[in-house]
C-alpha positions as CSV (number, residue, x, y, z in Angstrom):
1,X,-28.9,-39.9,1.8
2,X,-28.4,-36.1,3.3
3,X,-25.1,-36.6,3.9
4,X,-24.0,-38.1,0.3
5,X,-26.3,-34.8,-0.9
6,X,-23.1,-32.8,1.7
7,X,-20.6,-34.6,-0.3
8,X,-21.3,-34.1,-3.8
9,X,-22.2,-30.3,-2.5
10,X,-18.4,-29.8,-1.5
11,X,-16.9,-32.1,-4.1
12,X,-18.5,-29.7,-7.3
13,X,-15.8,-28.9,-9.4
14,X,-15.9,-24.6,-9.4
15,X,-16.8,-22.6,-11.6
16,X,-15.7,-18.9,-13.4
17,X,-17.7,-17.3,-10.2
18,X,-15.7,-20.2,-8.0
19,X,-12.4,-18.8,-9.6
20,X,-13.2,-15.2,-9.8
21,X,-14.1,-14.8,-6.1
22,X,-11.4,-16.4,-5.2
23,X,-9.4,-14.4,-7.2
24,X,-10.6,-11.6,-6.0
25,X,-10.2,-12.2,-2.5
26,X,-6.3,-13.9,-2.4
27,X,-5.6,-11.1,-4.2
28,X,-6.8,-8.3,-2.4
29,X,-4.8,-10.0,1.2
30,X,-2.1,-10.5,-1.4
31,X,-2.0,-6.8,-2.2
32,X,-2.5,-6.1,1.9
33,X,0.5,-8.4,2.3
34,X,2.8,-6.7,0.1
35,X,2.3,-3.0,1.8
36,X,2.9,-4.2,4.9
37,X,6.1,-5.8,4.4
38,X,7.0,-2.6,1.2
39,X,6.5,-0.4,4.3
40,X,8.4,-2.5,7.1
41,X,10.6,-2.8,5.2
42,X,11.4,0.8,3.8
43,X,11.6,1.8,7.5
44,X,14.2,-1.2,8.1
45,X,16.4,-0.1,5.5
46,X,15.4,4.2,7.3
47,X,16.3,2.6,10.4
48,X,20.0,0.9,8.7
49,X,20.9,4.7,7.8
50,X,20.4,5.6,10.8
51,X,22.7,3.7,12.9
52,X,25.3,4.1,10.3
53,X,25.1,8.2,10.6
54,X,25.0,8.0,14.8
55,X,28.1,5.4,14.1
56,X,29.3,7.7,11.7
57,X,29.0,11.5,13.2
58,X,30.5,9.2,16.3
59,X,33.5,9.2,14.4
60,X,33.7,12.5,12.5
61,X,33.7,14.2,15.8
62,X,36.3,12.1,17.4
63,X,38.3,12.8,14.0
64,X,37.9,16.4,14.5
65,X,38.8,16.8,18.7
66,X,41.6,14.7,17.2
67,X,42.6,17.2,14.1
68,X,41.6,20.3,17.4
69,X,44.2,18.5,19.7
70,X,47.0,18.5,17.4
71,X,46.5,22.2,15.8
72,X,47.1,23.1,19.6
73,X,49.8,20.9,20.0
74,X,51.8,21.7,16.4
75,X,54.0,18.9,17.7
76,X,52.1,16.0,14.8
77,X,51.5,16.9,11.7
78,X,47.6,17.7,10.9
79,X,47.7,16.7,7.1
80,X,46.1,13.0,7.7
81,X,44.0,13.5,10.2
82,X,42.6,17.0,7.5
83,X,42.2,14.9,5.5
84,X,39.9,11.6,7.9
85,X,38.0,15.1,8.2
86,X,37.3,15.6,5.0
87,X,36.4,11.9,4.1
88,X,34.1,11.7,7.5
89,X,31.8,14.8,6.4
90,X,31.7,13.5,2.6
91,X,30.3,10.6,3.6
92,X,28.4,12.3,6.2
93,X,26.7,14.0,3.5
94,X,26.4,11.4,1.2
95,X,24.8,9.3,4.1
96,X,22.3,12.8,4.9
97,X,21.3,12.6,0.9
98,X,20.3,8.5,1.1
99,X,18.2,9.4,4.5
100,X,16.6,12.3,2.8
101,X,16.1,9.8,-0.1
102,X,14.9,6.8,1.2
103,X,12.8,9.3,3.6
104,X,10.3,10.8,0.6
105,X,10.4,6.7,-0.7
106,X,8.7,6.4,2.4
107,X,6.1,8.9,1.9
108,X,6.0,8.6,-1.5
109,X,4.8,4.9,-0.6
110,X,2.4,5.3,1.8
111,X,0.5,6.9,-0.7
112,X,0.6,4.9,-3.1
113,X,-0.1,2.1,-0.5
114,X,-3.7,3.9,0.9
115,X,-4.0,4.4,-3.0
116,X,-3.9,0.4,-3.7
117,X,-6.0,0.4,-0.6
118,X,-8.3,2.5,-1.5
119,X,-8.7,0.8,-5.4
120,X,-8.9,-2.6,-3.7
121,X,-11.9,-2.1,-2.7
122,X,-12.9,-2.6,-5.6
123,X,-12.3,-6.6,-5.2
124,X,-14.4,-6.2,-1.8
125,X,-17.6,-5.1,-3.8
126,X,-16.4,-7.8,-7.1
127,X,-16.2,-10.4,-3.8
128,X,-19.7,-9.6,-3.2
129,X,-21.1,-9.5,-6.1
130,X,-19.9,-13.0,-7.1
131,X,-20.9,-14.2,-3.8
132,X,-24.9,-12.9,-4.2
133,X,-24.7,-14.5,-7.6
134,X,-23.6,-17.9,-6.7
135,X,-26.4,-17.3,-3.3
136,X,-28.6,-16.1,-6.4
137,X,-27.6,-19.0,-8.6
138,X,-28.0,-22.2,-5.2
139,X,-30.9,-20.9,-3.9
140,X,-33.2,-17.6,-5.5
141,X,-35.8,-17.9,-2.8
142,X,-32.8,-17.2,-0.2
143,X,-30.9,-14.8,-1.9
144,X,-33.4,-12.0,-2.4
145,X,-34.4,-11.7,1.5
146,X,-30.3,-11.2,2.2
147,X,-30.0,-8.9,-1.3
148,X,-27.9,-5.4,1.0
149,X,-29.5,-3.4,-0.7
150,X,-32.8,-2.6,-2.8
151,X,-31.8,-2.5,-6.8
152,X,-32.3,0.5,-8.6
153,X,-34.5,2.0,-10.4
154,X,-33.2,4.1,-13.1
155,X,-35.3,6.6,-14.7
156,X,-35.9,6.4,-18.8
157,X,-35.8,10.3,-18.8
158,X,-32.3,12.0,-18.7
159,X,-34.4,15.6,-18.0
160,X,-34.5,16.6,-14.0
161,X,-37.6,15.8,-12.4
162,X,-39.0,19.8,-11.8
163,X,-38.0,20.4,-16.0
164,X,-41.1,21.4,-18.4
165,X,-42.1,18.8,-20.2
166,X,-42.4,20.5,-24.1
167,X,-45.2,19.3,-25.7
168,X,-45.9,19.5,-29.6
169,X,-47.4,22.6,-30.2
170,X,-44.2,24.1,-27.9
171,X,-41.5,23.2,-30.1
């Protein structure tokens, strides 16, 4: 009979509390994964831009050396090489702007990730509260023993504790 009770417990239909618990946990996991993936993707894009910059800088250096050599010799026309240097210089400026934008994006993304994860801590609190509610529902005696925080008492009066009491005679 004990085995049957175990099967009955595991075969229970999920309640809204269980659904909320699963949603909170799943959302928290997906948020963390998405944040990690977004940062990794942004860093890969920046690394690609860095590699492109290195290659472009090499081409520009070669073109500038070729231009300098042709200008010294004076025997070959320099217009083509000058145009190539200007083209590479413009491409380098555009690439540098893209790198700056990517770095700005990464900084903003990191701030967004920190804020998202800070806000997502609320999901952890929801998960904890749901777990406690399920435990309390299933076993009220055990749940009260395992409560993490004692209940907070709220004061009915909104005045500070050290404020003098006003009597009918003073008013």
